[in-house]
C-alpha angles and dihedrals in degrees: 000000000000083000107070112243119222114241117246120224105286119256134165109281109187095150093048091046092051091050091048091052090056093053123096120265092255092049092049090050090056096043101043099069088057096042094106088060104034099032097069090040097053092040090055097041116056091184093058094044089054090050091049091050093048094045098034099138092046091045092054090049092047091052088058090052130057117262094248092054093045091050093048088057091052093052092047090052090052092049092049092049091051092053097045112027112112098208147346093281091060098040101042099068092045091055092047093050089051091051093050093049092047090050092051094044094047093049095049093043094047099044090041093052096243089114130030118232087255090057092048093051091045090053092052089049092049090052091051090053092048093047093051091049092047092051093047092048090057093044092051091053089052091050090051091051089053089053095244097126136073089212128101111252093252090054095049099109141118094266091059097038100102084226115115121199114203123201113213132187118009092348089057091049090048090240104111120175116248092254099020134149114236114235108212135171122197126206131168133211110226090193090068089078096215098140124069090217107042091183088066094052098110092046096046096042092045091054089051091052092048090052090046091053090049090052089052104045112020110113111236138155093304096038121247137306105225133336101242126212120196096173095104091073118106113290094344094191093065109022131082118251091254121042134170124268092244093053091048094049091047090053096048094045094049107028108012117133131217092251088057090051088053090050092053094052089086096034114138133177093241103167144000119035097001096179090057088046093053090050090053092049089053090053091047095049096092089055094051096036108046124211091234132047104268112210094160084073089072092062093048094049091043089053090049090052090050090051090052090049091053096043093048095038089236112189138178128315111292139134110229109067094003118146104233091197106038102018128102109293091009136135095278091059091056089048093048091046089053102037096046092057090045090053093046097051107016093091089065100034117046092190087074093060097095126131112214112077094228092052091047091054090053091049091051089052093048089053091047095242088124132014122263087242092055091049093049095046095045093045091052092045092046092058092042091056092043088053090053090048092051092052091050090054100040093061095074104353090256122155091231130139097179122109115234119272098233133060090236093057093043087054089060091057090048091051092050086052087056094254114122095180110083094199092051091049090050090049092049091048094048090047091054092051093047092050092052092045091053093053093042094051090055090061102031111045113188091233129291117268119252089239137069133224087264101051146292127341105192121158103171125107131036098273123070111254108240092216091052092049089053093046093050092047091050089050090060104262111142096204108036093174090056090052091053091048092052094046092048088053089056092049093050089059094244092152128057090241092059101040095092113082090224090056092050089048092054091044092051090054091044096047103089093050092042093053090048090052092048091048090055093053095091098251106043097187093049091047091051091049090053092048091049090052089047091050093048090061098039108109096207133008112189099093096039095047090048090049093049091048091057099041118048091182090062092052089055092044094049092051090049091049091053089056102039107017112034092169089062094049089047089055089055090053092055098036114016090181090072087084091062094092094054092071095040107111088226091062095114092050092047094058099039107036123064095200092054091050093048092048091050092051092047093048092050094048092046091071092062113117098194143021091259091053091051088056092050095043091050089057094047096050091038094055092043095050093045088053090046094052091046090051089051090051095048093045093050094244091121128025125230093263091051091046090053091051092048095046087051094046088053093049093047092049094049092044091051095046094045091049089053092052094043091049094050092049091046093050091053089066106027102026128218128314103232112235093006125138131182140198135187114223117201126209136185122012093349089058093048093041093242101120122150130209089269101041122133121227108254108195144124133210117237125188142181117204139138119254112268141082135295119252100236136112088270105032122204133197117252096261093043091047097056094037092055091043088055091048090053091049093050090049091050089054102039108027113112112237133171086280094053133242122320103202139333111245124221114199097165094112093069115109111291090010117236090353093061129081117277092239123043131199115234090240091053091046092052093046092049094051090045097050114013113022121117122233091252089059090055089049088056091046091057092083101025114136135192108239099175133017142162113247110309096344090105089065091052090053091048090051091051091052091047090053091053095045096047097050118118113264138188098247095201093050092046093051091046088055091050094049092046091049092050090050092050090049090052090055098042098037108027118179112276098203142021087254096047088122093169098062102021118112105271090018135127095293090058091051091049092047090053091052097041096045089049089056089055099047102027104024095130092052093047092045094192105113115197092002123156119263092252092052091049092049091054090047091051088058092049092051091044091235089121109016091193091052096112091050089049089053089054090051089048088057092051092048091048092051093050092048094045091051094043092051094045096047108033130060093214108004094181095052113124098250134097117278117238112265090231090059092049089054090048093050093048091050095049092049090048097246124140091228142356094254092061090049091054092052094048093047090055089052091048093053089053090050092051094048091051093047091049092052091049092048095049091050091051096041093057089066097050 
């Protein structure tokens, strides 16, 4: 070859030498320079020697070329044959000759170091694609000749067939074994309109596929092309070999199994109508890549691996007789290690949706699911084991994965790997298996023992096991019999969450670790009682139990949440998937970086296939991210200010994306309002980026449009159009679906409040605030913010607000209104709890009234239009309008922290009942106090400070 081949360890080559002696002088001259590489290979591999003898002239020519060039010629010959062959008899030998030449070329190039194992497997996969396309091209021409197609003869080809051939498994990942079957699935799109008689589609396409399989695998004079397996199609025992897209989708969405999801990870439209195939894969993506992290998948794939181990009698790590694919530490364990993590997290992270195993390992490392070292070691080992597998198969073209049974035969494989020392090869091979086994065992535990390090944990039978009583007592449980009674109740399926056998199976495996976690909670019996109550209200347990089995940190966190943050544990009861984000390696970025959060939301919504799915997906990602931010707040990962910003970023993003979907759906029916523009104006905590986990969305819709009608199928007048658009948006946000409610929406700050129209023209908004608005409405307007706008309409809204805020006011009258309003609020909405820091005298409302009233009577001096209350308070200190302003901003931060934590942790924080001690400790820690008592004392002092500062400010403001 032009590319120099590496010599293999020298061995005696009598058969090769005899063959060489029979060749012509020119042939010997071409072969001899490469004899150190090809001699040991052909001597060891009878299959390859036979191919070299049969294709001698081509082989000599290929050795004078480089392997890439020689392979390109093979593929071009296959393509030409597919376009020109008249029938099977003409095409079949051409395909088989191409397969033999590719096999010989790949073996020589790989063992000689001209190609990597990855390049060799990619070449075999490329040939399989080309052969399938060639066969289908010929079959389509035959169908056209029989008058079965609507296509012109020159268009009757694979690419226009409406029939998509999908490669699964290693073929899909373009990493075929040297002597592999190809696993294909064939679906057709009836909407393509290729057949003259659409009712005959299944029959006609199935006959094509049967002929195609015969072309690929029937053994003839030149052997076969590829053994072809169609059994990965839906329900292979009762379905034809070609079925429609709709039938396939219906099967996967209603009956598909986890092993089938794993099979479709690598699926690729490899031949036929590839555009149609890509469209199907896009439709299938939500089935393969689930919306939630799917830890129950681990158990299914682990069970499948155990079944393989049993069926193949897989034993321990060894060399002689070891199955390099299915054995302990083998190729399948690397694939399972990789594919399981892809299945678990690929629904949330599209970067993990890659087909080749080596690429998937790199993607998992980039996303921090595994370490770069793990990815590098497993990638190297994967290709090492694949190289061994190729050498096993290239000897006699056998689909074997089993190492030879004798040292002499194992030595041959070692030599073809370039290792002349048998002991060193055996050590290298064992080392590879042990490395894989170590990584695999970290992910796939064989099931936790029903015992602990301290003794037995047995809950079967009617009588309490004495050893179990002793173990539980030693673990710290005060009433061991009660513990056994509770656990038996779980095992008997007394709760909905434990009725499914799969759930009980997970719970049985989880139990020792769970009891240990509960025993470490401080009060083991109380912790168990809380978990039992939690379990009694959990609707289903499979996913959560699987999640807790695989992540000890989540077990600890859940127990802590039950003690200190019941709202969080309640969220898990209603939507267990909200915990998904906690084990995502990007957790820290999610809760601290706005751009990461926005990208995650956008990526998740992008997979929606319909308007209804956008609505559901918004709720799923919204609930999950709210839980994630709250968890970050309660764990100290993010402070209250950061949490407020992230809750707001989430709400803004979802509001924007939902409005886009609502608008598109609305315009399909009612058309577009020519010349119309809209904006969403936020108020309250959304406007000041201080939202909590339980905040409503305070916003109004403003528009500017000429009077008239929309241009759709059902036209609406201008007012009707924007009012109904607003109604649809509010419904998209607030309507309860199977995935829950996203947010409550508060539209009361629109002109005239609940009595006014849902949508307001900008002219009407300006006129209302000029002539009719109350002082409290202008207070609210002081921090209003545009969160969505068409083109430059946001600037027009901002100008209108600026006009309202900068108008001349009677300071004394304005302050009298504010004080009167605060007094009325104190009578009508008195504080409900000692920690009702919003409404308490000297609470958050008083701080906000100071800031907002200052914007009305001293806006020019402050010169911070639409600023947050905390920013205004600091500015009031700088301008000496309120000397204590900076101190008030510090108090505002303390209040905000307390309220953020209360809202995140407690279901009803202002309910008249004692707070859990664990929550009090949590709150004190997050506000940097040594204990809760000291926090209570300081908050009382702060309220007095705020009340005094407010009185001083109002007195001063009246004179401005």
